[in-house]
C-alpha positions as CSV (number, residue, x, y, z in Angstrom):
1,M,4.6,8.6,-0.5
2,E,4.3,11.4,2.2
3,Y,4.0,10.8,6.1
4,D,2.1,13.6,7.9
5,S,2.7,14.0,11.4
6,G,-0.4,14.8,12.3
7,S,0.5,18.5,13.4
8,E,-2.2,20.0,11.0
9,L,-5.0,18.2,12.7
10,A,-7.1,19.7,15.1
11,T,-6.6,18.4,18.7
12,D,-10.4,17.2,19.1
13,D,-9.2,14.9,16.3
14,P,-9.3,11.7,17.6
15,P,-6.0,9.5,16.9
16,A,-6.5,6.7,14.2
17,K,-6.5,3.1,16.3
18,D,-4.3,1.5,13.0
19,G,-2.0,4.5,12.1
20,N,-3.4,4.4,8.3
21,A,-5.4,7.2,8.9
22,R,-1.5,9.0,8.8
23,L,-0.5,7.2,5.6
24,I,-2.4,9.6,3.0
25,K,-1.8,13.0,4.2
26,D,-4.4,15.5,2.2
27,Y,-7.3,13.0,1.8
28,R,-8.5,12.1,5.0
29,V,-8.4,15.9,6.3
30,T,-10.0,17.3,3.6
31,G,-13.2,16.5,1.7
32,D,-11.7,16.5,-1.6
33,H,-12.3,13.5,-4.2
34,I,-10.2,10.3,-3.7
35,D,-8.6,9.1,-7.0
36,L,-8.5,5.8,-7.3
37,R,-6.3,5.9,-9.9
38,E,-3.4,6.8,-8.1
39,F,-4.1,4.3,-5.4
40,Y,-4.1,1.6,-8.3
41,F,-0.9,2.4,-9.8
42,S,0.7,2.6,-6.7
43,N,-0.6,-0.6,-5.9
44,Q,0.6,-1.7,-9.0
45,E,3.6,-0.5,-8.3
46,Y,4.0,-1.8,-4.7
47,Y,3.1,-5.2,-6.1
48,R,5.4,-5.0,-9.4
49,K,8.7,-4.5,-7.0
50,L,7.8,-7.2,-4.4
51,E,7.9,-10.0,-7.4
52,Q,11.4,-8.5,-8.3
53,L,12.3,-9.0,-4.9
54,K,10.8,-12.1,-4.6
55,K,12.8,-13.4,-7.8
56,A,16.0,-12.3,-6.5
57,H,16.2,-13.3,-3.3
58,L,15.1,-17.1,-5.0
59,Q,17.9,-16.6,-7.1
60,T,20.0,-15.4,-4.1
61,M,19.1,-18.6,-2.4
62,A,19.7,-20.5,-4.9
63,E,23.1,-18.9,-5.5
64,L,24.0,-19.4,-1.7
65,E,22.7,-23.6,-2.2
66,L,25.1,-24.0,-4.9
67,M,28.0,-22.3,-2.9
68,Y,27.3,-24.3,0.2
69,R,27.2,-27.7,-2.2
70,K,30.2,-27.0,-3.7
71,K,31.8,-26.1,-0.5
72,L,30.7,-29.6,0.6
73,D,32.0,-31.2,-2.7
74,L,35.6,-29.6,-1.8
75,K,35.5,-31.1,2.0
76,G,34.3,-34.4,0.8
77,V,31.3,-34.2,2.6
78,S,28.0,-35.5,0.7
79,A,25.2,-33.7,1.0
80,A,23.5,-36.4,3.0
81,D,25.7,-36.7,5.8
82,S,25.1,-32.6,6.1
83,T,21.4,-33.3,6.3
84,D,21.7,-36.2,9.0
85,R,23.3,-33.3,11.1
86,T,20.2,-31.2,10.6
87,N,18.1,-34.2,11.6
88,L,19.6,-34.2,15.3
């Protein structure tokens, strides 16, 4: 995505309160037709990537938990003992 620094804007143009106006360079400044398909596919790509990251995160957390449980087993500490410490 291309970001606009605002240098091309007229000086009498008030800044956007939420900052979203900077995100879409060409559409806000000009009165051109906005191709909504571009936004739709952009949103699709965003949420597809978000789902990939969620799955990777869950897999990583499961692997870390498994490693932690193995470490506890090697030390001879049961998982129930470790939860008692977290409740303190």
